BADO-736667 format. One line per 10 residues: for each residue x, y, z of N, C-alpha, C. Coordinates in nm, 2 decimals. Example, Ala and Ser with C-alpha at 12.3 -4.5 7.8 and 13.67 -1.06 7.14 Angstrom:
1.32,-0.57,0.78,1.23,-0.45,0.78,1.32,-0.33,0.78 | 1.28,-0.22,0.71,1.37,-0.11,0.71,1.29,0.00,0.79
This chain:
2.12,-0.58,0.53,1.99,-0.65,0.57,1.93,-0.66,0.64 | 1.83,-0.69,0.60,1.72,-0.73,0.70,1.74,-0.84,0.83 | 1.76,-0.80,0.93,1.77,-0.94,1.00,1.64,-0.92,1.14 | 1.60,-1.06,1.19,1.53,-1.07,1.33,1.56,-0.96,1.37 | 1.42,-0.89,1.47,1.40,-0.78,1.65,1.51,-0.86,1.70 | 1.54,-0.82,1.81,1.56,-0.86,1.95,1.53,-0.92,1.98 | 1.36,-0.97,2.01,1.28,-1.11,2.07,1.26,-1.19,1.93 | 1.28,-1.16,1.81,1.26,-1.22,1.71,1.11,-1.28,1.70 | 1.05,-1.20,1.75,0.87,-1.24,1.79,0.79,-1.10,1.71 | 0.67,-1.08,1.70,0.55,-0.99,1.66,0.57,-0.88,1.78
0.69,-0.90,1.90,0.60,-0.76,1.97,0.79,-0.68,1.98 | 0.83,-0.71,1.90,0.96,-0.62,1.82,0.89,-0.53,1.75 | 0.74,-0.56,1.69,0.68,-0.42,1.64,0.63,-0.32,1.77 | 0.69,-0.20,1.79,0.65,-0.11,1.93,0.56,-0.10,1.94 | 0.52,-0.12,2.05,0.33,-0.09,2.09,0.24,-0.25,2.10 | 0.29,-0.33,1.99,0.22,-0.44,1.98,0.23,-0.53,2.13 | 0.15,-0.61,2.18,0.17,-0.66,2.33,0.10,-0.79,2.31 | 0.15,-0.92,2.31,0.06,-1.05,2.36,0.00,-1.10,2.46 | -0.05,-1.15,2.52,-0.12,-1.24,2.64,-0.13,-1.35,2.61 | -0.14,-1.46,2.67,-0.16,-1.63,2.65,-0.25,-1.66,2.81
-0.36,-1.73,2.75,-0.37,-1.77,2.88,-0.42,-1.94,2.82 | -0.46,-2.01,2.90,-0.45,-2.21,2.89,-0.49,-2.24,2.98 | -0.62,-2.32,2.98,-0.68,-2.42,3.03,-0.60,-2.61,2.98 | -0.50,-2.58,3.13,-0.47,-2.74,3.08,-0.55,-2.85,3.03 | -0.64,-2.84,3.12,-0.76,-2.95,3.17,-0.87,-2.98,3.07 | -0.89,-2.86,3.00,-0.94,-2.90,2.86,-0.84,-2.89,2.73 | -0.72,-2.87,2.73,-0.66,-2.85,2.67,-0.62,-2.75,2.56 | -0.67,-2.67,2.57,-0.70,-2.51,2.49,-0.66,-2.38,2.58 | -0.65,-2.28,2.52,-0.63,-2.13,2.51,-0.68,-2.04,2.42 | -0.64,-1.97,2.45,-0.67,-1.78,2.36,-0.55,-1.76,2.40
-0.51,-1.61,2.31,-0.39,-1.57,2.22,-0.47,-1.40,2.20 | -0.41,-1.33,2.27,-0.47,-1.21,2.27,-0.36,-1.06,2.22 | -0.36,-1.02,2.09,-0.26,-0.96,2.07,-0.33,-0.81,2.05 | -0.28,-0.74,2.15,-0.29,-0.54,2.19,-0.21,-0.45,2.15 | -0.27,-0.35,2.06,-0.15,-0.25,2.02,-0.20,-0.14,2.11 | -0.07,-0.04,2.15,-0.07,0.00,2.24,-0.16,0.08,2.23 | -0.17,0.19,2.09,-0.32,0.25,2.04,-0.39,0.19,1.90 | -0.49,0.24,1.90,-0.62,0.12,1.82,-0.50,0.15,1.65 | -0.53,0.03,1.63,-0.46,0.03,1.53,-0.56,-0.04,1.37 | -0.46,-0.01,1.29,-0.54,0.02,1.11,-0.54,-0.15,1.13
-0.61,-0.22,1.07,-0.65,-0.38,1.08,-0.73,-0.45,0.92 | -0.70,-0.50,0.91,-0.76,-0.59,0.76,-0.71,-0.73,0.81 | -0.83,-0.82,0.71,-0.80,-1.00,0.74,-0.77,-1.03,0.62 | -0.74,-1.17,0.59,-0.78,-1.25,0.47,-0.83,-1.33,0.49 | -0.86,-1.41,0.41,-0.98,-1.52,0.49,-0.96,-1.61,0.36 | -0.85,-1.70,0.33,-0.86,-1.81,0.21,-0.91,-1.96,0.29 | -0.89,-1.97,0.40,-0.95,-2.14,0.41,-1.10,-2.16,0.37 | -1.15,-2.26,0.35,-1.27,-2.29,0.31,-1.38,-2.31,0.45 | -1.38,-2.32,0.56,-1.43,-2.34,0.69,-1.36,-2.24,0.80 | -1.36,-2.10,0.78,-1.37,-2.07,0.88,-1.41,-2.04,0.96
-1.41,-1.95,1.12,-1.46,-1.94,1.22,-1.42,-1.83,1.27 | -1.51,-1.67,1.24,-1.47,-1.52,1.24,-1.55,-1.43,1.37 | -1.49,-1.38,1.46,-1.54,-1.26,1.44,-1.53,-1.11,1.37 | -1.62,-1.03,1.35,-1.58,-0.87,1.35,-1.52,-0.86,1.19 | -1.50,-0.93,1.12,-1.47,-0.93,1.03,-1.47,-0.85,0.96 | -1.64,-0.88,0.91,-1.67,-0.84,0.83,-1.69,-0.61,0.82 | -1.70,-0.61,0.95,-1.59,-0.45,1.00,-1.48,-0.38,0.89 | -1.37,-0.52,0.93,-1.21,-0.44,0.89,-1.23,-0.40,0.69 | -1.34,-0.45,0.63,-1.33,-0.40,0.51,-1.31,-0.21,0.47 | -1.26,-0.19,0.36,-1.17,-0.07,0.38,-1.29,0.03,0.36
-1.41,-0.06,0.32,-1.56,0.08,0.27,-1.60,0.08,0.37 | -1.57,-0.01,0.51,-1.64,0.06,0.63,-1.61,0.17,0.71 | -1.71,0.18,0.79,-1.71,0.32,0.94,-1.55,0.31,0.97 | -1.55,0.15,1.07,-1.42,0.14,1.15,-1.29,0.13,1.10 | -1.22,0.23,1.12,-1.04,0.21,1.05,-0.95,0.14,1.16 | -1.01,0.15,1.23,-0.88,0.08,1.33,-0.97,-0.07,1.46 | -0.90,-0.09,1.52,-0.92,-0.17,1.58,-0.81,-0.19,1.74 | -0.89,-0.25,1.84,-0.83,-0.23,1.98,-0.79,-0.39,2.04 | -0.79,-0.44,1.94,-0.73,-0.59,1.94,-0.79,-0.70,1.88 | -0.68,-0.78,1.86,-0.69,-0.93,1.81,-0.73,-1.05,1.89
-0.82,-1.16,1.87,-0.84,-1.23,1.96,-0.83,-1.41,1.87 | -0.68,-1.49,1.87,-0.75,-1.60,1.80,-0.73,-1.69,1.94 | -0.83,-1.82,1.92,-0.86,-1.92,2.05,-0.89,-2.03,2.00 | -0.84,-2.09,2.06,-0.93,-2.25,2.05,-1.05,-2.26,2.07 | -1.07,-2.38,2.09,-1.26,-2.40,2.09,-1.34,-2.43,2.00 | -1.31,-2.39,1.90,-1.41,-2.38,1.74,-1.52,-2.30,1.79 | -1.63,-2.26,1.73,-1.74,-2.18,1.81,-1.75,-2.11,1.94 | -1.72,-2.20,2.03,-1.69,-2.15,2.14,-1.55,-2.08,2.17 | -1.48,-2.10,2.13,-1.37,-1.97,2.15,-1.40,-1.82,2.08 | -1.48,-1.82,1.97,-1.55,-1.68,1.96,-1.60,-1.59,2.05
-1.61,-1.70,2.19,-1.62,-1.64,2.32,-1.54,-1.54,2.42 | -1.45,-1.58,2.32,-1.29,-1.50,2.42,-1.30,-1.35,2.38 | -1.32,-1.31,2.30,-1.34,-1.19,2.26,-1.45,-1.15,2.34 | -1.57,-1.15,2.40,-1.63,-1.13,2.49,-1.58,-1.05,2.61 | -1.47,-1.15,2.67,-1.41,-1.15,2.75,-1.31,-1.02,2.76 | -1.27,-1.02,2.65,-1.13,-0.90,2.63,-1.23,-0.73,2.60 | -1.34,-0.79,2.47,-1.41,-0.64,2.50,-1.48,-0.57,2.66 | -1.52,-0.67,2.73,-1.57,-0.67,2.87,-1.42,-0.56,2.95 | -1.34,-0.64,2.91,-1.24,-0.57,3.02,-1.21,-0.47,2.94 | -1.16,-0.43,2.82,-1.13,-0.27,2.70,-1.22,-0.15,2.76
-1.34,-0.24,2.79,-1.45,-0.11,2.81,-1.44,-0.05,2.91 | -1.44,-0.16,2.99,-1.42,-0.15,3.16,-1.31,0.01,3.18 | -1.21,-0.04,3.07,-1.10,0.07,3.08,-1.15,0.20,3.01 | -1.25,0.19,2.92,-1.29,0.36,2.87,-1.21,0.34,2.74 | -1.18,0.19,2.67,-1.11,0.14,2.57,-1.20,0.16,2.40 | -1.21,0.19,2.31,-1.28,0.12,2.18,-1.35,0.31,2.12 | -1.43,0.23,2.02,-1.45,0.32,1.90,-1.57,0.42,1.98 | -1.56,0.49,1.93,-1.71,0.64,2.03,-1.73,0.74,1.88 | -1.84,0.67,1.76,-1.82,0.80,1.69,-1.86,0.95,1.75 | -1.92,0.93,1.84,-1.94,1.06,1.91,-1.92,1.07,2.10
-1.86,1.15,2.16,-1.89,1.09,2.27,-1.97,1.15,2.38 | -2.06,1.07,2.40,-2.20,1.08,2.52,-2.21,1.02,2.63 | -2.25,1.14,2.73,-2.25,1.15,2.84,-2.30,1.00,2.90 | -2.25,0.88,2.93,-2.30,0.74,2.99,-2.33,0.64,2.92 | -2.28,0.67,2.77,-2.23,0.58,2.67,-2.12,0.52,2.65 | -2.11,0.36,2.70,-1.96,0.38,2.67,-1.90,0.34,2.56 | -1.83,0.33,2.54,-1.73,0.32,2.39,-1.73,0.16,2.38 | -1.69,0.12,2.22,-1.71,-0.02,2.19,-1.58,-0.10,2.12 | -1.51,-0.13,2.21,-1.35,-0.24,2.20,-1.42,-0.27,2.07 | -1.35,-0.30,1.96,-1.37,-0.36,1.82,-1.21,-0.46,1.82
-1.28,-0.53,1.85,-1.16,-0.68,1.89,-1.21,-0.85,1.76 | -1.18,-0.83,1.69,-1.16,-0.91,1.56,-1.09,-1.04,1.63 | -1.19,-1.16,1.58,-1.15,-1.28,1.60,-1.15,-1.39,1.53 | -1.02,-1.45,1.59,-1.07,-1.62,1.48,-1.03,-1.72,1.55 | -1.13,-1.86,1.55,-1.15,-1.97,1.60,-1.03,-2.08,1.51 | -0.98,-2.20,1.60,-0.89,-2.29,1.55,-0.99,-2.43,1.63 | -1.02,-2.51,1.62,-1.04,-2.64,1.64,-0.96,-2.72,1.71 | -1.02,-2.74,1.85,-0.89,-2.84,1.93,-0.98,-2.93,2.05 | -1.15,-2.96,1.99,-1.25,-2.98,2.09,-1.19,-3.15,2.07 | -1.16,-3.20,2.02,-1.11,-3.36,1.96,-0.94,-3.41,2.01
-0.91,-3.28,2.13,-0.75,-3.34,2.12,-0.80,-3.42,2.24 | -0.89,-3.47,2.31,-0.84,-3.56,2.47,-0.86,-3.47,2.60 | -0.89,-3.37,2.51,-0.90,-3.27,2.66,-1.07,-3.25,2.75 | -1.08,-3.20,2.83,-1.26,-3.25,2.93,-1.27,-3.11,2.87 | -1.33,-3.17,2.78,-1.45,-3.02,2.72,-1.59,-3.03,2.81 | -1.64,-3.09,2.91,-1.74,-3.07,2.96,-1.77,-3.00,3.03 | -1.77,-2.87,2.98,-1.83,-2.75,3.00,-1.93,-2.74,3.05 | -2.02,-2.76,3.00,-2.17,-2.73,3.00,-2.20,-2.61,2.94 | -2.32,-2.54,3.00,-2.28,-2.40,2.96,-2.23,-2.32,2.96 | -2.12,-2.34,3.05,-2.06,-2.24,3.08,-1.85,-2.26,3.01
-1.84,-2.23,2.89,-1.73,-2.24,2.85,-1.61,-2.18,2.91 | -1.51,-2.19,2.93,-1.40,-2.10,3.01,-1.31,-1.98,2.89 | -1.41,-2.01,2.75,-1.32,-1.89,2.69,-1.36,-1.70,2.71 | -1.41,-1.69,2.74,-1.48,-1.54,2.78,-1.34,-1.49,2.89 | -1.36,-1.62,3.04,-1.27,-1.61,3.13,-1.12,-1.56,3.08 | -1.08,-1.70,2.98,-0.97,-1.76,2.93,-0.93,-1.55,2.82 | -1.00,-1.49,2.78,-1.01,-1.42,2.74,-0.96,-1.26,2.79 | -1.04,-1.26,2.95,-0.96,-1.17,3.03,-0.87,-1.21,3.08 | -0.82,-1.35,3.09,-0.67,-1.32,3.17,-0.58,-1.35,3.10 | -0.61,-1.37,2.92,-0.50,-1.34,2.85,-0.50,-1.18,2.86
-0.60,-1.11,2.79,-0.56,-0.93,2.82,-0.50,-0.92,2.93 | -0.54,-0.93,3.06,-0.47,-0.90,3.19,-0.28,-0.93,3.18 | -0.21,-1.01,3.12,-0.06,-1.08,3.13,-0.09,-1.05,3.02 | -0.07,-0.96,2.93,-0.04,-0.91,2.78,0.11,-0.86,2.85 | 0.19,-0.88,2.76,0.37,-0.80,2.74,0.46,-0.85,2.65 | 0.54,-0.79,2.63,0.59,-0.78,2.49,0.69,-0.90,2.48 | 0.65,-1.02,2.59,0.72,-1.14,2.59,0.57,-1.22,2.50 | 0.67,-1.33,2.45,0.57,-1.42,2.33,0.61,-1.59,2.35 | 0.53,-1.64,2.45,0.58,-1.81,2.49,0.58,-1.89,2.32 | 0.62,-1.97,2.29,0.63,-2.06,2.16,0.60,-2.16,2.23
0.55,-2.31,2.09,0.49,-2.41,2.16,0.33,-2.41,2.19 | 0.35,-2.46,2.30,0.23,-2.53,2.41,0.19,-2.42,2.45 | 0.13,-2.29,2.39,0.09,-2.14,2.48,-0.05,-2.12,2.41 | -0.09,-2.05,2.49,-0.20,-1.98,2.44,-0.35,-2.07,2.30 | -0.36,-2.02,2.18,-0.42,-2.09,2.14,-0.34,-2.21,2.03 | -0.26,-2.21,2.08,-0.17,-2.31,2.03,-0.14,-2.45,2.09 | -0.18,-2.42,2.24,-0.21,-2.53,2.34,-0.24,-2.66,2.28 | -0.34,-2.70,2.26,-0.44,-2.78,2.22,-0.41,-2.85,2.04 | -0.32,-2.69,2.01,-0.30,-2.77,1.79,-0.23,-2.89,1.77 | -0.26,-2.89,1.67,-0.22,-2.99,1.63,-0.19,-2.98,1.47
-0.08,-3.03,1.44,-0.01,-2.95,1.26,0.00,-3.07,1.22 | -0.08,-3.11,1.15,-0.06,-3.23,1.00,-0.08,-3.38,1.17 | 0.01,-3.39,1.15,0.05,-3.51,1.24,0.09,-3.51,1.30 | 0.16,-3.37,1.37,0.25,-3.33,1.43,0.19,-3.21,1.54 | 0.24,-3.27,1.65,0.17,-3.14,1.77,0.22,-3.04,1.70 | 0.09,-2.94,1.71,0.13,-2.80,1.67,0.12,-2.68,1.76 | 0.16,-2.55,1.75,0.17,-2.47,1.88,0.15,-2.35,1.79 | 0.23,-2.23,1.89,0.20,-2.07,1.85,0.37,-2.02,1.85 | 0.40,-2.00,1.73,0.56,-1.93,1.67,0.48,-1.81,1.68 | 0.62,-1.73,1.66,0.63,-1.57,1.64,0.77,-1.55,1.57
0.77,-1.48,1.41,0.88,-1.45,1.43,0.88,-1.25,1.34 | 1.06,-1.19,1.34,1.02,-1.06,1.29,1.11,-1.04,1.17 | 1.12,-0.93,1.14,1.21,-0.87,1.04,1.25,-0.71,1.06 | 1.36,-0.66,1.11,1.35,-0.57,1.08,1.43,-0.52,1.01 | 1.40,-0.43,0.86,1.50,-0.38,0.76,1.63,-0.30,0.82 | 1.72,-0.29,0.68,1.75,-0.17,0.72,1.76,-0.01,0.75 | 1.62,0.02,0.75,1.62,0.13,0.71,1.53,0.15,0.84 | 1.50,0.05,0.92,1.44,0.06,1.05,1.32,0.07,1.02 | 1.23,0.01,0.94,1.07,-0.08,0.94,1.11,-0.22,1.05 | 0.99,-0.19,1.09,0.99,-0.35,1.13,0.87,-0.41,1.12
0.84,-0.57,1.09,0.74,-0.64,1.08,0.75,-0.78,1.17 | 0.62,-0.85,1.24,0.63,-0.97,1.26,0.50,-1.00,1.24 | 0.54,-1.15,1.30,0.41,-1.22,1.28,0.39,-1.30,1.38 | 0.29,-1.33,1.46,0.23,-1.44,1.51,0.15,-1.54,1.43 | 0.16,-1.68,1.47,0.05,-1.80,1.43,0.05,-1.90,1.52 | -0.09,-1.93,1.50,-0.11,-2.07,1.58,-0.17,-2.19,1.53 | -0.07,-2.27,1.52,-0.09,-2.39,1.39,-0.14,-2.50,1.43 | -0.27,-2.50,1.40,-0.38,-2.64,1.35,-0.36,-2.72,1.26 | -0.29,-2.68,1.12,-0.32,-2.70,1.00,-0.39,-2.87,0.97 | -0.46,-2.90,0.88,-0.50,-3.02,0.81,-0.32,-3.11,0.75
-0.28,-2.99,0.67,-0.17,-3.01,0.54,-0.03,-3.04,0.67 | 0.05,-3.11,0.63,0.22,-3.10,0.67,0.29,-2.98,0.70 | 0.38,-2.94,0.76,0.51,-2.85,0.78,0.59,-2.93,0.75 | 0.62,-3.04,0.74,0.74,-3.11,0.74,0.78,-3.14,0.57 | 0.82,-3.20,0.52,0.87,-3.27,0.35,0.82,-3.36,0.37 | 0.77,-3.50,0.32,0.77,-3.60,0.29,0.86,-3.70,0.34 | 0.84,-3.78,0.44,0.97,-3.85,0.51,1.11,-3.81,0.54 | 1.07,-3.64,0.61,1.15,-3.59,0.67,1.16,-3.53,0.77 | 1.24,-3.47,0.88,1.22,-3.36,0.92,1.23,-3.25,0.93 | 1.31,-3.21,0.77,1.26,-3.09,0.74,1.19,-3.02,0.71
1.12,-2.87,0.75,1.04,-2.83,0.72,1.05,-2.79,0.63 | 0.87,-2.74,0.57,0.85,-2.72,0.40,0.97,-2.56,0.37 | 0.95,-2.48,0.51,0.98,-2.36,0.51,1.16,-2.35,0.60 | 1.20,-2.46,0.55,1.37,-2.44,0.57,1.48,-2.34,0.49 | 1.46,-2.30,0.42,1.47,-2.21,0.34,1.48,-2.05,0.34 | 1.37,-2.06,0.45,1.36,-1.93,0.50,1.38,-1.91,0.64 | 1.48,-2.03,0.69,1.51,-2.01,0.85,1.60,-1.92,0.85 | 1.60,-1.89,0.97,1.72,-1.81,1.02,1.80,-1.80,1.19 | 1.94,-1.84,1.17,2.00,-1.89,1.27,1.95,-2.00,1.34 | 1.93,-2.12,1.23,1.87,-2.25,1.33,1.73,-2.22,1.42
1.69,-2.14,1.35,1.52,-2.06,1.47,1.46,-2.20,1.46 | 1.47,-2.29,1.36,1.32,-2.44,1.42,1.43,-2.53,1.37 | 1.55,-2.53,1.41,1.64,-2.67,1.40,1.73,-2.66,1.30 | 1.74,-2.59,1.21,1.80,-2.64,1.07,1.83,-2.75,1.04 | 1.74,-2.83,1.02,1.73,-2.94,0.94,1.67,-2.90,0.82 | 1.82,-2.93,0.68,1.77,-2.93,0.57,1.74,-3.07,0.43 | 1.66,-3.07,0.38,1.63,-3.15,0.29,1.75,-3.20,0.20 | 1.74,-3.33,0.19,1.83,-3.41,0.11,1.85,-3.32,-0.03 | 1.99,-3.37,-0.10,2.00,-3.29,-0.19,1.92,-3.30,-0.39 | 1.91,-3.46,-0.30,1.84,-3.53,-0.43,1.67,-3.53,-0.38
1.62,-3.47,-0.27,1.47,-3.47,-0.29,1.41,-3.42,-0.39 | 1.27,-3.52,-0.41,1.19,-3.48,-0.53,1.05,-3.47,-0.46 | 0.97,-3.43,-0.51,0.86,-3.45,-0.42,0.73,-3.48,-0.51 | 0.64,-3.59,-0.45,0.51,-3.67,-0.54,0.41,-3.52,-0.48 | 0.33,-3.52,-0.64,0.22,-3.39,-0.57,0.20,-3.38,-0.52 | 0.15,-3.57,-0.51,-0.04,-3.64,-0.41,0.07,-3.68,-0.32 | 0.19,-3.66,-0.31,0.23,-3.74,-0.18,0.18,-3.64,-0.04 | 0.08,-3.64,0.01,0.03,-3.56,0.15,0.08,-3.65,0.25 | 0.20,-3.74,0.23,0.19,-3.75,0.41,0.26,-3.67,0.49 | 0.21,-3.73,0.63,0.25,-3.58,0.72,0.11,-3.47,0.75
0.00,-3.53,0.63,-0.09,-3.45,0.68,-0.23,-3.54,0.76 | -0.30,-3.45,0.86,-0.41,-3.59,0.97,-0.53,-3.60,0.84 | -0.55,-3.71,0.86,-0.66,-3.79,0.79,-0.82,-3.74,0.82 | -0.90,-3.78,0.77,-1.02,-3.79,0.80,-1.07,-3.65,0.84 | -1.03,-3.53,0.68,-1.11,-3.40,0.75,-1.18,-3.41,0.81 | -1.26,-3.25,0.85,-1.35,-3.24,0.92,-1.36,-3.06,0.91 | -1.46,-3.02,0.89,-1.52,-2.91,0.84,-1.50,-2.84,0.98 | -1.38,-2.73,0.96,-1.39,-2.62,1.07,-1.24,-2.69,1.16 | -1.21,-2.82,1.14,-1.11,-2.90,1.21,-1.02,-2.87,1.21 | -0.93,-2.78,1.13,-0.81,-2.81,1.05,-0.76,-2.61,1.05
-0.68,-2.52,1.07,-0.70,-2.42,1.08,-0.55,-2.36,1.10 | -0.49,-2.27,1.08,-0.39,-2.20,1.08,-0.43,-2.03,1.10 | -0.45,-1.96,1.24,-0.48,-1.83,1.25,-0.36,-1.81,1.28 | -0.38,-1.65,1.25,-0.24,-1.56,1.23,-0.23,-1.43,1.21 | -0.10,-1.34,1.34,-0.13,-1.22,1.28,-0.01,-1.16,1.23 | -0.02,-1.05,1.14,0.10,-0.99,1.10,0.08,-0.86,1.20 | 0.19,-0.79,1.19,0.18,-0.63,1.23,0.30,-0.56,1.16 | 0.30,-0.47,1.19,0.42,-0.35,1.04,0.40,-0.19,1.17 | 0.52,-0.18,1.15,0.50,-0.02,1.21,0.50,0.08,1.11 | 0.46,0.03,0.97,0.37,0.12,0.90,0.28,0.24,0.89
0.30,0.36,0.86,0.16,0.42,0.84,0.07,0.37,0.71 | 0.02,0.28,0.71,-0.09,0.22,0.63,-0.24,0.23,0.67 | -0.29,0.26,0.53,-0.46,0.28,0.49,-0.51,0.14,0.52 | -0.67,0.12,0.53,-0.72,0.00,0.54,-0.69,-0.08,0.43 | -0.69,-0.04,0.32,-0.65,-0.10,0.21,-0.53,-0.14,0.16 | -0.44,-0.07,0.21,-0.30,-0.12,0.22,-0.27,-0.21,0.31 | -0.37,-0.22,0.42,-0.33,-0.33,0.53,-0.36,-0.43,0.47 | -0.50,-0.42,0.39,-0.57,-0.56,0.31,-0.48,-0.63,0.23 | -0.37,-0.50,0.16,-0.27,-0.57,0.04,-0.20,-0.67,0.12 | -0.13,-0.60,0.25,-0.07,-0.69,0.33,-0.09,-0.80,0.36
-0.23,-0.82,0.44,-0.27,-0.91,0.47,-0.28,-0.99,0.37 | -0.31,-1.05,0.28,-0.32,-1.10,0.14,-0.22,-1.15,0.12 | -0.07,-1.07,0.08,0.06,-1.11,0.05,0.14,-1.23,0.16 | 0.08,-1.20,0.33,0.11,-1.26,0.45,0.08,-1.38,0.42 | -0.05,-1.41,0.38,-0.10,-1.57,0.31,-0.02,-1.65,0.26 | 0.07,-1.61,0.21,0.14,-1.64,0.07,0.28,-1.74,0.18 | 0.26,-1.69,0.31,0.35,-1.75,0.40,0.32,-1.87,0.47 | 0.16,-1.87,0.48,0.14,-1.97,0.47,0.14,-2.08,0.37 | 0.14,-2.05,0.30,0.17,-2.18,0.16,0.28,-2.22,0.14 | 0.35,-2.16,0.18,0.52,-2.16,0.16,0.56,-2.23,0.27
0.50,-2.32,0.42,0.52,-2.30,0.53,0.44,-2.49,0.57 | 0.29,-2.49,0.48,0.19,-2.58,0.49,0.13,-2.61,0.35 | 0.16,-2.73,0.36,0.07,-2.87,0.18,0.02,-2.94,0.24 | -0.07,-3.00,0.21,-0.17,-2.83,0.13,-0.23,-2.75,0.21 | -0.26,-2.64,0.18,-0.29,-2.57,0.29,-0.43,-2.50,0.18 | -0.52,-2.41,0.23,-0.66,-2.32,0.22,-0.75,-2.43,0.16 | -0.75,-2.54,0.22,-0.82,-2.65,0.21,-1.00,-2.64,0.21 | -1.11,-2.69,0.15,-1.19,-2.66,0.20,-1.25,-2.66,0.36 | -1.16,-2.75,0.39,-1.24,-2.81,0.53,-1.07,-2.69,0.66 | -1.05,-2.67,0.59,-0.97,-2.54,0.67,-1.04,-2.43,0.70
-0.99,-2.34,0.83,-1.02,-2.19,0.87,-0.91,-2.15,0.82 | -0.81,-2.12,0.73,-0.71,-2.07,0.73,-0.74,-1.88,0.72 | -0.68,-1.81,0.84,-0.73,-1.67,0.84,-0.60,-1.57,0.86 | -0.56,-1.49,0.81,-0.47,-1.39,0.83,-0.48,-1.24,0.86 | -0.53,-1.15,0.96,-0.51,-1.09,1.04,-0.37,-0.95,1.01 | -0.37,-0.87,0.99,-0.30,-0.76,0.92,-0.33,-0.61,1.04 | -0.20,-0.59,1.08,-0.23,-0.45,1.22,-0.10,-0.40,1.18 | -0.12,-0.27,1.15,-0.07,-0.14,1.12,-0.01,-0.01,1.20 | 0.05,0.00,1.29,0.05,0.09,1.37,0.06,0.21,1.32 | 0.12,0.26,1.24,0.16,0.38,1.21,0.25,0.48,1.27
0.36,0.42,1.29,0.48,0.46,1.35,0.52,0.53,1.23 | 0.51,0.48,1.14,0.63,0.53,1.06,0.58,0.55,0.87 | 0.57,0.66,0.83,0.60,0.66,0.67,0.63,0.59,0.62 | 0.56,0.53,0.51,0.64,0.42,0.43,0.69,0.54,0.35 | 0.79,0.48,0.27,0.94,0.63,0.16,0.82,0.57,0.04 | 0.86,0.71,-0.05,0.81,0.72,-0.16,0.93,0.62,-0.26 | 0.87,0.53,-0.34,0.68,0.53,-0.45,0.65,0.44,-0.33 | 0.50,0.43,-0.33,0.44,0.46,-0.21,0.37,0.24,-0.24 | 0.37,0.25,-0.35,0.30,0.07,-0.39,0.46,0.02,-0.37 | 0.57,0.05,-0.45,0.72,-0.05,-0.39,0.74,-0.11,-0.21
0.71,0.05,-0.17,0.73,0.05,-0.03,0.57,-0.05,0.01 | 0.49,-0.06,0.00,0.40,-0.18,0.06,0.39,-0.31,-0.02 | 0.49,-0.29,-0.14,0.51,-0.42,-0.16,0.65,-0.53,-0.09 | 0.73,-0.42,-0.02,0.82,-0.48,0.04,0.76,-0.52,0.18 | 0.68,-0.46,0.19,0.66,-0.48,0.37,0.58,-0.59,0.37 | 0.49,-0.59,0.21,0.42,-0.75,0.24,0.48,-0.87,0.22 | 0.63,-0.87,0.13,0.62,-0.94,0.15,0.76,-1.01,0.25 | 0.76,-0.93,0.31,0.84,-0.94,0.47,0.76,-1.02,0.53 | 0.63,-0.96,0.52,0.52,-1.02,0.60,0.52,-1.16,0.60 | 0.52,-1.18,0.46,0.47,-1.37,0.43,0.61,-1.41,0.46
0.72,-1.39,0.48,0.87,-1.48,0.51,0.86,-1.44,0.66 | 0.81,-1.42,0.73,0.80,-1.40,0.87,0.74,-1.47,0.89 | 0.59,-1.50,0.84,0.45,-1.55,0.89,0.52,-1.74,0.85 | 0.59,-1.73,0.70,0.66,-1.87,0.69,0.73,-1.91,0.81 | 0.82,-1.85,0.86,0.90,-1.85,1.01,0.80,-1.88,1.11 | 0.74,-1.82,1.11,0.64,-1.86,1.24,0.56,-1.97,1.28 | 0.48,-1.99,1.12,0.45,-2.14,1.13,0.59,-2.23,1.18 | 0.68,-2.22,1.16,0.78,-2.39,1.14,0.83,-2.36,1.27 | 0.87,-2.21,1.33,0.83,-2.21,1.50,0.76,-2.26,1.57 | 0.67,-2.27,1.55,0.53,-2.27,1.67,0.58,-2.46,1.66
0.59,-2.53,1.52,0.59,-2.70,1.55,0.70,-2.67,1.62 | 0.78,-2.62,1.57,0.92,-2.67,1.63,0.91,-2.67,1.80 | 0.90,-2.53,1.80,0.88,-2.57,1.98,0.80,-2.61,2.08 | 0.66,-2.73,2.00,0.57,-2.73,2.07,0.62,-2.88,2.11 | 0.53,-2.90,2.24,0.61,-3.04,2.35,0.48,-3.16,2.27 | 0.53,-3.31,2.31,0.42,-3.35,2.30,0.24,-3.36,2.36 | 0.18,-3.42,2.32,0.04,-3.37,2.44,-0.04,-3.44,2.37 | -0.12,-3.62,2.43,-0.21,-3.64,2.40,-0.18,-3.70,2.28 | -0.22,-3.77,2.18,-0.13,-3.84,2.06,-0.05,-3.82,1.97 | -0.05,-3.67,1.99,0.03,-3.61,1.85,0.15,-3.57,1.91
0.29,-3.69,1.80,0.39,-3.64,1.89,0.40,-3.51,1.82 | 0.54,-3.48,1.92,0.59,-3.32,1.89,0.78,-3.35,1.77 | 0.76,-3.27,1.73,0.87,-3.29,1.62,1.03,-3.28,1.64 | 1.02,-3.21,1.77,1.12,-3.31,1.85,1.15,-3.44,1.84 | 1.08,-3.46,1.90,1.06,-3.63,1.92,1.09,-3.71,1.81 | 1.07,-3.64,1.66,1.13,-3.72,1.55,1.22,-3.76,1.56 | 1.24,-3.89,1.46,1.42,-3.92,1.46,1.43,-3.90,1.34
């Protein structure tokens, strides 16, 4: 049977490191995912109001077939600047893409990014013409490790999940034949992660070993199709987003990684209701480190990896909300009665 890895995080995928940096006064933060070696990457954008950087470069038909890092940031459009700090730091190390090695020509780090909206969470955003995100990106990159902090960390610091405090979550799965799949999510969704009138997560049936509280819905629960209690009210464009990354140690082509990203998006739909709304910015990146060749038939192996990526993302979303601490007006899940 497949089981969570020893860390139960995306860092169970060998070579994936995560760094987080926060600004407590502004109530915002940045999460950086860095593969040890450049990794194949794809993206699936399902939300109607996304905020992204360099996602067009990830098309399977385009020149660049691997990335140097992924940035997830708070700060809405200001947060896209976090990737500037990561690019600068990686470029100074000589990392990045170069079609030709030419004297005096620096390599170009490829660092796609996605942002969530945390501008209205009560933090001090009076940063004038000097938003903190490039500096936060540098800090997050500098402290990367194989430890993922859950809850109020990184881009999840200022997040709100429906009516509850959102946060950063991660989960993993290792198959019986040694493949590892992991997910990391920063949960700032408009929809609810819990069932109406209950502390049970929509993701409850995917939980492993009580990793997000072990609460189960009542046996006779029935859900009204239009009962959206637990969701945020007064939705605004780009104000609601779950941004995530899944990683696998399989050797995938860019087109195959795209299929994994698309399948992984189903994990959001299992964990958040409603999801992919016109004012959501939901984005899922997929990284493939290439360490292990999938067994034949390859299409079946790809379906298996994609399905497990979706399961991991479902669990990561619930873990992010479960581990969050109250901040500002949003109560934490653990404070519910």
